[in-house]
C-alpha positions as CSV (number, residue, x, y, z in Angstrom):
1,M,15.9,-17.2,29.1
2,I,13.8,-14.0,28.6
3,R,10.2,-14.2,29.4
4,G,7.5,-11.9,28.1
5,V,4.3,-11.6,26.3
6,R,4.2,-10.5,22.6
7,I,1.7,-7.6,22.6
8,R,0.8,-7.7,18.9
9,E,2.2,-9.1,15.7
10,E,1.7,-6.0,13.6
11,A,4.1,-4.0,15.8
12,S,7.1,-5.5,14.0
13,V,8.9,-3.6,11.4
14,P,7.9,-4.4,7.8
15,R,10.6,-6.3,5.7
16,Y,11.0,-6.5,2.0
17,R,12.6,-9.1,-0.3
18,A,16.4,-9.5,0.3
19,G,18.8,-9.0,-2.6
20,R,16.9,-6.3,-4.4
21,I,19.0,-3.9,-6.5
22,C,18.5,-0.2,-7.0
23,Q,16.3,0.5,-10.1
24,D,18.7,3.1,-11.5
25,L,20.3,1.4,-14.5
26,E,23.8,2.5,-13.5
27,C,23.6,1.6,-9.9
28,D,24.5,-1.8,-8.3
29,T,23.5,-1.0,-4.7
30,V,21.8,-3.8,-2.9
31,L,18.9,-2.4,-1.0
32,S,18.2,-3.0,2.7
33,V,15.3,-5.4,3.6
34,Y,13.9,-2.4,5.5
35,N,13.9,0.0,2.5
36,S,10.4,0.1,1.0
37,S,11.6,2.1,-2.0
38,A,12.9,0.6,-5.3
39,F,15.8,3.0,-5.3
40,C,18.8,3.6,-3.0
41,W,19.1,6.9,-1.1
42,Q,21.1,8.5,-3.9
43,H,18.7,7.7,-6.7
44,E,15.4,8.2,-4.9
45,P,13.3,10.7,-6.8
46,P,12.6,14.0,-5.0
47,H,9.5,14.1,-2.9
48,R,7.2,17.0,-2.6
49,L,7.3,18.3,0.9
50,V,4.3,19.9,2.6
51,A,5.3,22.7,5.0
52,A,3.8,22.8,8.5
53,P,2.0,26.0,9.5
54,A,4.5,28.6,10.8
55,G,5.0,28.5,14.6
56,R,3.3,25.2,15.2
57,P,5.5,22.3,16.4
58,R,5.5,19.5,13.9
59,G,4.1,16.0,14.6
60,D,2.3,16.8,17.8
61,R,-1.4,17.1,17.3
62,A,-2.1,17.1,21.0
63,L,-0.9,20.7,21.3
64,E,-3.1,23.8,21.2
65,E,-2.2,27.4,20.8
66,I,-2.8,29.3,24.1
67,G,-1.2,32.6,22.9
68,E,0.4,34.0,19.8
69,G,3.1,31.5,19.0
70,V,2.8,29.8,22.4
71,W,1.7,26.1,22.4
72,A,0.7,23.8,25.2
73,R,-0.5,20.3,25.6
74,S,-4.3,19.9,25.5
75,A,-5.9,18.7,28.7
């Protein structure tokens, strides 16, 4: 038996209806319950990507530039 306390309910991964089929008319791929899209990976429409500023590490907003192209964690 494993004991523990569930921290919060919203921490679980969202799930979608089982048995969904890719929306492409010529595709019979069954989508994963974790796939939020209406398409499989092959038929997903292209997404517009937004480039990160040059030299700055992506995804870490806790960094600050301390020199030209040199980044460090904020205190």
